[in-house]
N, C-alpha and C positions, 0 to 999 in steps of 0.2 A: 727576272724570273716570272714565269706564269704557271699557274696551277690548273691542272686538268683532272676531272674525276677519273679515278682508276678504270672504272667500267667504260668511260668514254674513250680513253686512250686505247683500251683493248679493242673496242668496237672499231675504231679508226684503223688500227693496224690490221685487223682481220679483213675489213672491207678493202683496204689497199691490195692485199694479197689476192683476194677473190677477184678484184677488178682486172688483174693481169692473168686470170685463168686458173688460179689455184682452187682445187676442190675444197669444200667447206671444212672437212676434218683436218686436212693438212694446213690450211690457213689458220684455223683455230689453234692447232698445236704450236705453230711457229709464233703466233701472236702471244700465246700463253708464256712461251719461253722469253720473249722480249719484255713483256710487262713484269715478269718476275724479276728481271734484272733491275728495272726502274724501281720496283717495290723494295728491293733489298739494298738500294743505295749504290748500284753500279750502272749509272746512266750511260756509260760508254758502250754497254752491251744491250741496251734497250731500244727505245724509239730511234736512237742514234744510228742503229744498224738497218732500219727498215728499208731505206732507199737502196742500199746495197743489194738486198735480197730481191727487191722489185726489179732492179735493172738487170740482175743476173737472169731472172725469168724472161724479161723482155728480149734479152740478147740471145736466149736459147741455151746459155751455159748451164742453167738449172732447169730441170724437167720436173716440175712439182707434182705431176700426176702419174709419174712412173711408180713402180713398186720395187722395193729392195728384195733381194733374193739370197738365199744361203748357197754358197758355192761348195763348201766343204764343212763337215762337222763330225765330232765324236761326242762322247758323253759329257766332256767338260769344256770343249772349245768349239768355236765356229769362225768361219771366214765368210764375210758378207759383202756383196756388191750393192752399194747404195743406188746404183743406176741413175746417179745425178739428181736425186730428189732433194728436197729441202733438208737441212741438217736435223731439224727436229723430228721429221718423219723417220729417218733411218736410225736416229739415236734412240727413240722410243722402241723401235723394232729390235735393235741390237741389245739394249740394256734389258729389255723384257726377256730376251733369249738367255742372257747371262744370268739373270735372276732365276729363271726356270732351271738352268743347269746346276746352279749352286745349291738349289733346294734338293736336287737329286744326288749330287756327288760331293758337295761341299765347296766347290769352286766353279765359277763360270767365267771364261775368258773369251771375248769376242773381238775380232779386228774387222775394220770396215775400210773398203776402198771406194773410190768414185763418189765421194761425198762433197758436201758444201759446208760452210761455216755453221757450227751448231751451238753458238751462244756461250753462255756461262758453263764451264765444265762442271762446276759444283751442282748445277741443276740435275745432271745425270747421276752423279754420285749419290745425291740425296734420294733419288728415285729408288735406289737399292737400299739405302739406310732406312727409308720408310717401311721397308719389308723386313726390318730386323737384321739386315746384312751389313757388312762392310762394303761400301761401294767405292770404286775408283774409276776415274775417267781421264783420258788423255786425248789430245788432238794436235795435229800439226797445222801450221798456218803459213801464210805468205812469208818469204824471207824478209826478216826485219832485224834479226839479232846479228850484231857484229861480234864474232868470237874475240876473245882477248888477243891482242897483237894484230888485229885486222881492222881495216877501215871500211870494209864492205860487208854487207849482210850475207849470211850463208844459211841461217836457220830462222824459223819463225819464233813468235812469242811462246809457242808450244806449251800451253797451260796444262797443269795437272791438278787433280782434285781427289780428295778422300773424305768420305763422310761415314759416320757410324752413330747409331742411336745408343745412348746410355739409359740408365733407369731414371725414373722420376722426371721424364720429359727433357732431359739434357741431350744435347747432340754435339758431336765433334764435326765441324764443317770447315774444311780447308780447301780453298780455291785460289790458285796463284799462277801467274805467268812465270816463266823462267827468265824473262827479261826483267829489268828493274821495274818497269811498268808495262801495261798493255798499250798498244798504239792508240787505242781509244781514249786513254787518259791524256795523251798529248793533244788529241783532237779536241777534247773538252777544254783544256787550257787555252788552246787556240781560239775556240769559240767564245771564251770568256775574256780574251785579250790579256791573258796572264802569262808571265814568264815561267820557265820550267825550273824545278829544283835541280841542284847539281846531281850528276850521276845518272840522268835519265836517258840522254840521247847524244848522238854525234852529228857533226856537220859533214859536208861532202869530203872533207880532208881527214876524217877520222878523229877530229878533235871534239872534246865535250862541248856541248852548246846548251844554253838556257833559252834560246830563241825558239818558241813553240812553232812558229810558221816555218822556219828553216828546218827544224827537226821533222815536222810533218812532211815537208817536201822531200827531205833526204830519206826518210823512213829507214833510219838506221839506229836501232835502239841499243842501249848498253845491256849486257847480261846482268842477271841478278848478282848484286855485289859491286857492280860498277867496273872500275878498271882492274888491272891485274894486281896492283898493290893492295886493293881491298877485296881480294879473292873473287873477282869476277869470273875466273876460270871455273868456279863451282857452278855458277849459273849456266855457263856454256856447257858444262858437263851434263847438267840436268836437262837442258834443251836437247842435247844429243841423245840422252836416254829416252826422252819422249819420242824422238824421231825413230828410234829403234823399235819401240812398241807400236808406232802408228804407221808411217809411210813405208818403212823398210819391211816390217812384218806383214803388212796388208797388201803390198804391191801397188799402192797408190803413188802419186807424185810425192816427192820428199825433198826437204831442204831447198837447195838452189834450183830444183826443177819445178817448184810450185809457182804458178803465175802470181803476178801482183794483183791486188784487189783494190778497185777504185769505184767511184760513183758511175763511171762510164759503162760498166758491165762488160767491157771488152776483154779479150784474152782467152776465150774458150772455156771449156769446163774446168772447174777448180781441181777435181779429182783429189780431194783431201783424204787423209787417213785418220781414223779414230781407233781407240782401244777402250773397251768397257770391261770392267772386272767386278764380279760380285763374289764375296766370300762369306760363308756362313760361320759366325764365331762359335756356334754351338758345337762345332767339331773340335774345339780346343778346350782350354780350361773353363770350368763352370764359373759363373759370376762375372762374365765380361762386362755387362751393363753397369753393375754396381761399381766395379773398379774404374771404369771410364768416368762415371759420374763423380766418384771421389777425387779422381785426378783433376778433372775440370774445375771442380770447386776449390781444390787446393791452390790451383794456379791463380784463381781470382782473388784469393785471400792473401796472396803474397804482398808484402809491403811495397808500394809503388815508389819509384825514384822521384816522381812528381805527384804530389797529393791531388792535383787536378786531373791526373791521367791514370785512372785505375788500371790494373793489369787485366787484360782480356783473354779469354779462351778463344781458340779458333771458332769463328762463327758468331761470336757475341755481337760484333759490329753489324753484321747482316740481320741478325735477329732483332736488334734494337731498331734499325731502319725500317724493317718490315712492320714492326709494331706501330711505329709512328705513322707510316703510310696507311695502315689499316684503320687506325683511330681517326685520321683525317679524311680518309676516303679519296685522297688525291695524290697525284704525282706531280713533281715540279720539273719544268723544262726551261732552259735558257732561251732568250729571244731568238737567237739564230736557229735553234731547233724548231721553234714554233713557226718561224717564217718559212723554213724549208718544208715543214709538214704542210703548211697552207699551199705552197707551190706544188707539192706532190699531189695534194687533193685536187687541185685544179687540173693538173696534167692527166689524172686518172678518172676525172669526173666522179669523185667520191665526196661525200659530205665531210667538210673539214671538222677538225676537233673543236668542240666548244670550250673556250677558256673560262674557267670559273673566276679566277682572280689574276690580274696581270700586274 
């Protein structure tokens, strides 16, 4: 593992995006999204994803300097064409629109077509929560999930997230894939030379595998819950629900029609679909924040089944990771990531990241 100053990692990611022609604001927004994942303990969605974005820009699949546009809207809803910009660009645009509408009508619901990968779904839900709203974000992804009884992928990891602010600085923060794990988790296991836990992925024949390299090559994940006997059909159902909100509602690619995503940047535009929701809790029973905080604190005080593993509220893990990152002022990367970043810096003629401690 190597440690890099958080500001240095942010600088490097921004410089790489600018080196391939991305305007300063768009590059900064995308880099902010990536560093937040590393900061909150989700390295699969941080620096780990940078080269994918760079190669999509180089191939022309992503057009970072285009502008999103509203295709249709009413008081509470909108349909947006991302116009193939970076995921962060259109996600800020769409969630800002949802927030504005929720302040006016109580609910803002915005779907997006023609987009690219937009990082942690929770980043966008929290954007609304920071405004005192209940935020929700959904996105579809490349086909990776094998529905129960199937040995082939048909849906993406299709993450969903919900965030809401309680009183006294408490926050409910849920961000989850509808597969057992995101493919980035398998990638990180592979980078570290580790085997997979049971229930994560399948081999080419549809059998469960703990071989990280084989699973990454197959790119066929198990739904949340694993196999049918452990209720994997529920994860399948949740992934299908996200597809309903995203690709099917927005008119983007969906499920089996979404291209695969790789370091090559080949395959044409991703045309992913997103859905952003902002809800003003002030339109319902008074005291929302106090009740949410009381609930969160009650969960934490439950007697744990293992005294070394206290009960956590949704978001506690990320909050703790962010606190440690901020105290240290550094983020940690495995050797393979550092080597890949050094190679990318050379390729793009960008100043490489300075490693503080290797």
